[in-house]
matplotlib code that plots the C-alpha trace (Angstrom):
import matplotlib.pyplot as plt

x = [119.9, 123.2, 123.9, 125.7, 127.3, 127.3, 127.8, 124.4, 122.5, 119.3, 116.3, 113.3, 110.3, 107.5, 104.0, 103.9, 101.1, 99.3, 96.8, 95.3, 94.5, 92.5, 90.7, 89.6, 88.9, 87.9, 89.6, 88.8, 89.4, 92.6, 93.9, 93.3, 95.1, 98.0, 98.3, 98.3, 101.1, 103.2, 102.8, 103.9, 107.0, 107.8, 107.4, 109.8, 112.3, 112.2, 112.6, 115.9, 117.2, 116.5, 115.0, 112.0, 112.9, 109.6, 106.8, 106.5, 103.3, 103.1, 106.7, 108.9, 112.4, 114.6, 118.2, 120.2, 123.7, 124.0, 123.7, 123.1, 120.1, 118.7, 118.7, 117.2, 114.5, 113.9, 113.5, 111.1, 109.1, 108.7, 107.8, 105.3, 103.5, 103.1, 102.2, 100.2, 98.8, 98.2, 96.5, 93.6, 91.1, 89.3, 92.3, 93.8, 97.4, 99.6, 103.4, 106.3, 109.6, 112.7, 116.0, 119.0, 122.2, 125.1, 126.7, 127.3, 124.2, 123.6, 121.3, 119.4, 116.4, 115.6, 115.7, 118.4, 119.9, 122.7, 123.7, 123.1, 119.4, 119.2, 120.9, 118.5, 115.5, 116.9, 117.5, 114.0, 112.6, 114.4, 113.2, 110.3, 107.4, 108.5, 112.1, 114.9, 117.7, 120.9, 123.9, 127.5, 128.3, 125.7, 126.8, 130.4, 129.5, 128.1, 130.2, 132.3, 130.1, 126.9, 124.5, 122.6, 122.0, 122.6, 123.0, 124.4, 121.7, 123.1, 124.5, 122.4, 123.1, 121.6, 121.0, 124.0, 126.0, 129.2, 129.8, 127.5, 125.8, 126.1, 123.0, 122.4, 119.2, 118.7, 116.9, 114.7, 113.1, 116.5, 118.5, 120.8, 123.3, 125.7, 126.4, 127.2, 126.6, 128.4, 126.7, 129.2, 131.6, 129.0, 128.1, 131.6, 131.1, 127.9, 128.4, 124.9, 124.2, 120.8, 120.7, 118.1, 117.3, 115.3, 115.6, 119.3, 120.2, 121.6, 122.3, 123.8, 122.9, 125.6, 128.0, 129.7, 126.3, 123.8, 121.0, 119.4, 116.7, 113.8, 111.6, 110.5, 113.3, 116.7, 118.6, 117.4, 119.6, 116.8, 114.6, 111.2, 109.4, 105.7, 103.0, 102.1, 105.6, 106.5, 109.6, 111.4, 109.2, 111.1, 114.5, 115.9, 118.4, 121.0, 120.6, 123.4, 122.5, 118.8, 117.3, 114.4, 112.0, 111.1, 108.1, 107.8, 105.2, 101.6, 100.6, 102.6, 104.9, 103.9, 106.3, 105.7, 108.1, 108.6, 107.7, 105.4, 102.2, 102.3, 102.9, 101.7, 103.4, 102.5, 104.6, 106.1, 108.8, 109.1, 112.0, 112.6, 114.4, 115.1, 113.7, 110.8, 109.3, 108.9, 106.3, 106.0, 102.7, 100.4, 99.5, 100.7, 98.3, 97.8, 98.3, 101.1, 102.3, 105.8, 106.8, 106.3, 109.5, 108.2, 109.0, 112.2, 113.3, 115.3, 117.6, 119.5, 122.7]
y = [13.6, 11.8, 9.5, 10.9, 9.0, 10.8, 10.1, 10.8, 9.9, 7.9, 7.9, 5.5, 6.4, 3.8, 3.8, 0.8, -1.7, 0.5, -2.3, -1.7, 1.8, 0.6, -2.0, 0.5, 3.6, 2.2, 2.8, 6.4, 7.7, 5.6, 6.9, 10.5, 9.8, 8.1, 10.9, 13.5, 11.6, 11.3, 15.0, 15.8, 13.6, 15.3, 18.7, 17.8, 16.4, 19.8, 21.6, 19.9, 20.4, 16.9, 15.8, 13.4, 11.0, 9.2, 7.6, 3.8, 2.5, 4.0, 5.1, 7.9, 7.7, 10.8, 11.8, 14.3, 15.8, 16.1, 13.0, 15.2, 16.8, 13.4, 12.4, 15.7, 15.1, 11.6, 12.8, 15.5, 13.0, 10.7, 13.6, 14.9, 11.5, 11.9, 15.6, 16.1, 12.7, 10.7, 13.6, 13.2, 11.1, 10.1, 8.1, 4.8, 4.8, 5.4, 4.9, 5.1, 3.3, 4.9, 3.5, 5.7, 4.8, 6.7, 5.6, 5.9, 6.2, 6.4, 9.3, 8.8, 10.7, 12.0, 8.4, 6.7, 3.2, 1.1, -1.0, 1.9, 1.9, -1.8, -1.5, 1.3, -0.9, -3.7, -1.3, 0.2, -3.4, -4.2, -1.1, -1.4, 1.1, 4.4, 3.5, 5.2, 2.8, 3.8, 2.0, 2.5, 4.2, 6.9, 7.2, 7.6, 10.3, 12.6, 15.6, 15.4, 17.8, 15.8, 15.7, 12.6, 9.9, 6.5, 2.9, -0.1, -2.7, -5.6, -6.8, -8.0, -9.0, -7.6, -9.2, -9.0, -7.0, -8.6, -8.6, -7.6, -4.2, -2.8, -1.1, 1.7, 3.1, 6.9, 7.9, 10.7, 11.6, 12.6, 15.2, 16.4, 13.6, 11.9, 8.3, 5.1, 1.9, -0.9, -4.0, -6.3, -5.8, -7.0, -9.9, -11.3, -12.4, -14.3, -17.8, -19.1, -20.4, -21.0, -24.0, -23.8, -27.1, -27.5, -30.8, -31.4, -27.7, -26.4, -22.7, -21.4, -18.0, -16.6, -13.8, -14.5, -14.6, -12.6, -12.3, -14.9, -13.9, -16.2, -15.6, -16.6, -14.9, -16.5, -13.7, -14.9, -17.1, -19.6, -19.6, -21.1, -20.9, -21.2, -18.7, -18.0, -16.9, -13.3, -12.1, -11.4, -13.1, -12.9, -12.3, -14.5, -12.6, -12.9, -9.7, -10.0, -13.6, -13.1, -14.8, -13.0, -13.9, -10.7, -11.1, -8.8, -10.8, -10.7, -14.0, -14.0, -16.5, -19.2, -20.3, -23.6, -23.9, -27.4, -26.4, -23.4, -22.2, -21.4, -17.8, -16.0, -12.8, -10.6, -7.5, -7.9, -9.9, -12.4, -14.1, -17.8, -20.1, -23.9, -26.0, -25.8, -25.2, -22.1, -22.3, -19.4, -18.2, -20.9, -22.8, -26.2, -28.9, -32.3, -34.1, -31.9, -32.8, -34.1, -32.9, -29.2, -27.5, -24.3, -25.5, -24.9, -26.7, -24.6, -25.5, -23.1, -24.4]
z = [-42.6, -42.1, -39.2, -36.2, -33.3, -29.9, -26.2, -24.6, -21.4, -22.2, -20.0, -20.3, -18.2, -18.2, -16.6, -14.2, -14.6, -17.1, -17.9, -14.5, -15.5, -18.5, -16.5, -13.8, -16.0, -19.3, -22.6, -23.2, -19.7, -19.5, -22.8, -21.6, -18.3, -19.9, -22.4, -19.7, -17.8, -21.0, -21.6, -18.1, -18.5, -21.8, -20.2, -17.4, -20.0, -21.7, -18.4, -17.8, -21.3, -22.5, -25.8, -26.1, -28.9, -29.0, -27.0, -27.1, -25.7, -22.2, -22.0, -23.2, -24.5, -24.0, -24.3, -22.3, -22.9, -19.1, -17.0, -14.0, -15.7, -16.6, -13.0, -11.9, -14.5, -13.3, -9.7, -10.8, -12.8, -9.7, -7.4, -10.0, -10.0, -6.2, -6.1, -9.3, -10.3, -7.1, -5.4, -7.8, -5.9, -9.1, -10.3, -9.1, -7.7, -10.7, -10.6, -13.1, -13.2, -14.8, -16.3, -17.1, -19.0, -20.5, -23.7, -27.4, -29.7, -33.4, -34.3, -37.5, -38.7, -35.2, -33.7, -31.7, -32.1, -30.7, -27.7, -25.2, -26.2, -25.6, -22.2, -21.1, -22.0, -19.9, -17.0, -17.0, -17.2, -14.0, -12.1, -9.7, -9.6, -8.0, -8.6, -10.6, -11.6, -13.3, -14.7, -13.4, -16.7, -15.9, -12.2, -13.3, -15.8, -13.0, -12.0, -8.9, -7.0, -7.8, -4.8, -5.7, -3.1, -4.7, -3.6, -5.3, -6.2, -8.2, -11.5, -14.6, -18.1, -21.3, -24.7, -27.1, -24.5, -23.2, -19.5, -16.6, -15.9, -12.4, -11.3, -8.8, -7.3, -7.3, -4.1, -5.2, -1.8, -0.3, -2.2, 0.5, 1.0, -1.4, -0.6, -2.6, -0.7, -2.4, -1.2, -2.9, 0.0, 2.4, 0.1, 0.2, 3.8, 3.0, 1.7, 1.0, -2.5, -4.2, -6.5, -9.3, -11.0, -14.2, -16.0, -16.3, -16.0, -12.7, -12.1, -8.9, -7.6, -5.3, -4.8, -8.2, -10.0, -7.9, -10.5, -12.8, -15.3, -16.3, -19.4, -22.9, -24.8, -25.4, -23.7, -20.3, -18.2, -18.0, -21.2, -20.9, -24.2, -23.4, -24.4, -20.8, -19.9, -20.4, -22.3, -19.1, -16.5, -13.3, -11.6, -8.9, -6.8, -4.1, -2.0, 0.5, 1.4, 1.2, -1.9, -3.6, -6.5, -8.3, -10.7, -13.8, -15.7, -16.8, -15.3, -12.1, -10.4, -7.9, -5.1, -3.3, -0.3, 1.0, 4.6, 4.2, 2.5, -1.3, -2.3, -5.5, -6.6, -9.6, -10.2, -6.8, -4.9, -2.2, -0.3, -0.5, 1.9, 2.2, -0.6, -2.9, -6.4, -8.5, -11.3, -13.8, -15.1, -13.8, -10.6, -9.5, -10.6, -9.1, -12.4, -13.8, -17.2, -16.7, -20.1, -19.2, -18.2, -16.6, -13.1, -11.2, -8.1, -5.6, -2.8, -0.6, 1.0]

ax = plt.figure().add_subplot(projection="3d")
ax.plot(x, y, z, "-o")
ax.set_aspect("equal")
plt.show()
């Protein structure tokens, strides 16, 4: 089959914290549950005229000719998790998170390749459980009479992609109102800056750079290459003058404020204020190895 290049909308739907399902149910029951969920997500993709390209681990990758259909599918997937999966009292709480992007893809032997695929993977990684996140490219490809309720979230970067990606949340519980809330206008009035210091490196999180990623891979703004650090471990964000640490990792993130009790987050988020330390993947130790560089000092001014 010859290669083709097409403009398509890509949807990644991933089961959140799937390792917990295996721990609670055991391997066989967990595999059956995950398989049932992936089949449900695939059926909903078909219902809205999409095509499942493949499953990767506990996620599906699908394409749609219509961005509007992709968002309708994503909403139905989230609602199905609430109505059909979570109502089963024998199962733990199971959620999914979804990323959507529109762009050019190369189709080769029933698979897809290209920058748009990489972007969508970055977007779904950013999304929280029970959240649908779409890029501006996807939002702008919707028809004028689209009835989706969206709100602006933030900007992020993606490996090997120039510039920043603007992200929007699709609110799937409310399908009656169309509204885009652009938080950048509000942010312009807020002057606080968060200074992140690691060794001789200083990164400022503010209106101009509202999101910083931390992780083991080089594409992160702060790369910390230890085995206990996840590929993308955490995001540190300016949300209209409120600074948040958002953990995406396996081992979690430890926050040590200067004037408050320590906080541990794992697959969650927490605000920070004043001064303190953030340690990724391990607790603070009384005799910390000064050679380790997995600690960031923070100072909000």
